[in-house]
C-alpha positions in Angstrom: 212.1 95.1 -19.2 211.8 98.9 -17.6 215.3 98.2 -16.0 216.9 96.7 -19.0 215.5 99.5 -21.2 216.8 102.1 -18.9 220.3 100.1 -18.8 220.0 100.1 -22.5 219.6 103.9 -23.1 222.4 105.0 -20.4 224.4 103.0 -22.6 223.7 104.4 -25.3 224.4 107.7 -23.5 227.8 107.1 -22.9 228.8 106.2 -26.6 228.9 109.8 -28.3 230.3 110.5 -31.4 231.0 113.9 -33.4 229.5 114.5 -36.9 229.7 117.5 -38.2 231.1 119.0 -35.2 227.6 118.5 -33.2 227.6 115.3 -30.4 225.4 112.6 -31.2 224.0 109.0 -30.0 221.8 107.9 -32.6 222.8 104.2 -34.1 220.7 105.9 -37.5 223.1 106.4 -39.8 224.3 110.2 -39.5 223.4 112.0 -42.4 220.0 110.5 -42.8 219.1 110.9 -39.1 220.2 114.6 -39.5 218.2 115.4 -42.6 215.2 113.7 -41.2 215.2 115.6 -37.9 215.5 119.1 -40.1 212.2 117.9 -41.5 210.7 117.0 -38.4 211.9 120.3 -36.4 210.6 122.5 -39.4 207.3 120.7 -39.0 207.0 120.9 -35.2 205.1 123.5 -33.3 205.3 125.9 -36.5 201.5 126.7 -37.0 200.3 126.7 -33.3 200.6 129.3 -30.7 201.7 126.7 -28.2 203.2 127.8 -24.8 203.8 125.0 -22.7 205.5 122.0 -24.5 206.2 118.3 -23.4 209.2 116.6 -24.6 208.3 112.5 -24.1 211.6 110.7 -24.6 213.9 113.6 -24.3 217.0 112.0 -24.4 220.2 114.6 -24.4 218.0 117.2 -25.0 218.6 118.3 -28.5 215.4 118.9 -30.0 214.6 121.2 -26.9 217.5 123.3 -27.8 216.7 124.0 -31.7 212.6 124.7 -31.0 213.6 126.8 -27.6 211.8 129.9 -27.3 212.7 131.7 -24.2 209.0 132.7 -23.9 207.9 129.4 -23.9 208.2 126.6 -21.0 209.4 123.2 -21.9 209.7 120.0 -19.8 211.4 116.6 -21.1 211.3 113.7 -19.7 213.4 110.5 -19.8 213.5 107.0 -18.9 217.5 106.9 -18.7 219.9 108.9 -16.0 222.5 108.9 -18.0 220.5 110.7 -21.1 218.9 113.4 -18.7 222.3 114.3 -17.3 223.1 114.8 -20.8 220.0 116.9 -21.4 220.3 119.1 -17.9 224.5 120.2 -19.4 223.3 120.8 -22.9 220.2 123.2 -21.8 221.8 124.9 -18.8 222.0 128.0 -20.0 218.1 128.0 -20.4 215.7 128.2 -17.5 212.7 127.8 -19.4 213.6 124.2 -19.4 212.8 121.3 -16.9 213.3 117.7 -17.0 211.9 114.6 -15.2 212.9 111.1 -14.6 209.9 109.0 -15.6 208.6 106.2 -17.3 205.2 106.7 -17.0 204.6 109.9 -18.7 205.2 113.7 -17.0 203.8 113.8 -13.1 204.8 117.4 -12.9 204.0 119.3 -15.5 200.7 120.6 -16.2 198.5 122.0 -18.6 200.4 122.1 -21.8 199.5 122.6 -25.0 202.1 120.2 -27.4 203.8 117.1 -26.3 205.8 115.4 -29.2 207.6 112.1 -28.9 210.5 111.6 -31.6 211.6 107.8 -32.4 210.4 107.0 -28.4 207.2 104.7 -29.0 208.8 102.3 -31.7 211.0 101.4 -28.1 208.3 100.7 -26.2 205.3 98.1 -25.4 201.8 98.4 -26.8 201.2 99.0 -23.0 203.5 101.2 -22.2 202.5 103.1 -25.2 199.2 103.1 -24.2 199.8 104.2 -20.9 202.0 107.3 -21.9 199.1 108.4 -24.7 196.8 108.4 -21.8 199.3 110.4 -19.3 199.6 112.9 -22.1 196.0 113.5 -23.2 195.2 113.7 -19.4 197.4 116.4 -18.4 196.6 118.4 -22.1 194.8 121.5 -22.2 191.9 120.9 -25.0 192.7 121.9 -28.2 196.2 120.8 -27.6 198.6 119.0 -29.9 200.3 116.1 -29.6 202.8 115.0 -32.3 204.6 111.4 -32.9 207.2 110.9 -35.3 208.1 107.2 -35.4 209.3 105.2 -38.0 207.0 102.8 -39.7 206.1 99.9 -42.0 203.3 98.3 -43.5 202.6 95.9 -41.3 203.9 95.2 -37.7 207.4 93.2 -36.8 209.7 93.3 -34.1 213.3 92.8 -32.8 215.2 93.1 -29.7 214.0 96.7 -28.2 212.1 97.9 -31.0 208.8 97.5 -33.1 207.7 98.4 -36.5 203.9 99.6 -36.2 201.9 100.9 -38.9 200.3 104.2 -39.5 197.0 102.7 -38.8 198.2 101.6 -35.4 199.5 105.1 -34.3 196.3 106.5 -35.4 194.1 104.3 -33.8 196.0 104.3 -30.4 195.8 107.9 -30.1 192.4 107.8 -31.0 191.5 105.1 -28.1 192.3 107.7 -25.7 190.4 110.6 -27.5 192.7 112.5 -29.8 191.7 113.4 -33.4 194.4 112.6 -36.1 194.6 115.8 -38.4 195.4 114.1 -41.7 196.3 117.7 -43.3 199.2 117.7 -41.1 200.2 114.1 -41.0 202.5 112.9 -43.4 205.1 110.0 -44.4 208.8 110.6 -45.0 210.7 108.1 -47.0 214.2 108.3 -48.4 213.4 105.3 -51.3 217.1 105.1 -52.0 218.4 105.4 -48.9 216.1 102.8 -47.2 216.4 100.5 -50.6 219.9 100.7 -51.2 221.8 102.1 -48.1 219.7 100.3 -45.4 219.2 97.1 -46.9 222.4 96.4 -48.8 225.5 98.6 -48.0 224.9 98.9 -44.5 224.4 95.7 -43.6 227.5 94.9 -45.4 229.7 97.2 -43.4 227.6 96.5 -40.3 228.9 93.0 -40.6 232.4 94.1 -39.4 231.3 96.9 -37.2 229.0 98.5 -34.7 226.4 101.1 -35.6 228.1 103.6 -33.4 231.5 102.6 -35.0 230.1 102.9 -38.7 229.0 106.4 -37.7 232.8 107.5 -37.1 233.6 105.9 -40.8 234.6 108.3 -43.5 233.2 106.0 -46.0 229.9 104.7 -44.2 228.9 108.5 -44.1 229.7 109.6 -47.6 227.8 107.0 -48.8 224.6 107.2 -46.4 225.1 111.2 -47.6 224.7 110.4 -51.3 221.7 108.3 -50.8 219.8 110.8 -49.0 220.6 113.2 -51.3 219.4 111.1 -54.5 216.1 110.2 -52.6 213.8 112.9 -54.4 210.8 111.8 -53.3 210.4 112.3 -49.8 207.0 113.3 -48.2 203.8 111.7 -48.7 200.7 113.3 -47.6 198.2 110.3 -48.9 199.3 106.7 -48.9 200.0 107.1 -45.2 200.5 103.4 -44.5 203.8 102.2 -45.7 208.0 102.4 -45.0 209.7 105.2 -43.7 209.1 107.7 -41.0 205.8 108.7 -40.1 204.8 112.3 -38.6 201.2 112.3 -37.0 199.6 115.3 -35.5 196.4 114.7 -33.3 194.3 117.3 -31.2 192.4 116.8 -28.0 
């Protein structure tokens, strides 16, 4: 299973495309992905004086680049050798960013006060998620923070290489390891029109003829995704956390 997962992400690392001059690898519709990422980065590490930060499932290092402060230390871990090659190349000008190939969390970076995982846990088993959260908890300083950003659903279901969990499932998994969920720093992102109209109808029709990577090179596909993102006015829910969308959970050790 681990080798299959590593092969999948290494294959993804070789299927890049440009969106507004930026190299992307995501199979999510690019306009929605970029807008969602903008919200996450604005909320990520903004209220805490974090000094040593771990990116769990760092991929090509894009989040590390966007939050990098030369006065802090960063460490990215990933299961894919190809993704890490891209990350090292992308972050080559920053001596305060290090990387590690690992499927079980970090073994080289300790006493950190922040860890985050963006669209990672939805692609691992319950057992692997438990092991990763335990590894993060054990290596983190007291009062350290963890941020989890994952696509969620009101109930659990899964497909080939992914699993949708509820907010409550992620909260319970964090609390099982000893973390305390910070509800005032937790919210659900739901681009309702994009989810209901674009993802469930428009994208499915286009995807019947093209791969997701090919779609993200298609101008009509990108325009319609961008339009549906723009029309999705209600975006953040600080209550009603258990639902469709994308959850941002902050918890403290």
